[in-house]
C-alpha positions in Angstrom: 237.7 50.4 16.8 239.6 48.2 14.4 238.7 46.7 11.0 240.5 43.9 9.3 241.1 44.6 5.6 242.3 42.1 3.1 243.6 43.7 -0.1 244.4 42.0 -3.4 248.2 41.5 -3.8 248.5 44.0 -6.7 246.6 46.7 -4.7 248.7 46.0 -1.6 251.9 46.4 -3.6 250.8 49.8 -5.0 249.8 50.9 -1.5 253.3 49.8 -0.2 255.0 51.9 -2.9 253.0 54.9 -2.0 253.6 54.4 1.7 257.4 54.2 1.1 257.4 57.3 -1.2 255.3 59.4 1.3 257.1 58.0 4.3 253.7 57.1 5.9 252.4 53.8 7.3 249.9 52.0 5.0 247.1 52.4 7.5 247.5 56.2 7.4 247.1 56.2 3.6 244.1 54.0 3.9 242.5 56.3 6.5 243.1 59.4 4.3 241.7 57.6 1.3 238.5 56.4 3.1 238.0 59.9 4.7 238.3 61.5 1.2 235.9 58.9 -0.3 233.3 59.2 2.4 233.4 63.1 2.2 232.9 62.9 -1.6 229.9 60.5 -1.2 228.3 62.5 1.6 228.6 65.8 -0.4 227.7 64.3 -3.7 225.4 66.5 -5.8 223.9 65.4 -9.1 224.4 67.5 -12.2 220.8 68.7 -11.8 221.4 69.9 -8.2 224.6 71.7 -9.3 222.8 73.6 -12.1 219.4 74.1 -10.4 219.9 77.8 -9.9 220.8 78.3 -13.5 218.0 76.3 -15.2 215.3 78.6 -16.6 217.2 81.7 -15.4 217.1 83.3 -18.8 214.0 81.6 -19.9 211.8 82.6 -22.8 208.7 82.7 -20.8 207.2 80.0 -23.0 206.3 76.7 -21.3 205.8 74.8 -24.6 209.3 74.9 -26.1 210.2 71.3 -25.4 207.0 70.1 -26.9 206.7 72.5 -29.8 210.3 73.4 -30.6 210.1 72.1 -34.2 207.0 74.0 -35.2 208.3 77.2 -33.4 211.5 77.0 -35.3 209.7 76.4 -38.6 207.6 79.5 -38.1 210.6 81.6 -37.3 212.4 80.4 -40.4 209.4 81.1 -42.6 209.0 84.5 -41.1 212.7 85.3 -42.0 212.2 84.0 -45.5 209.3 86.3 -46.1 210.7 89.4 -44.5 
């Protein structure tokens, strides 16, 4: 199967420079580039997916920290002051 591709002049010049330096035809560089791009897109994982196994791993056991963080911190600081 073939696809016709029209590149902006500046991009085509850069591609030509790379093709010359690597001694490869331009179509080979385009194929490699597309292959790399598609693999990256298909294997993309969000930051959440990458860290999923780590989140909550060393948790405090408290489910209210995000809601009550300020009051919890205040209580701990007061306890240190009075000890």
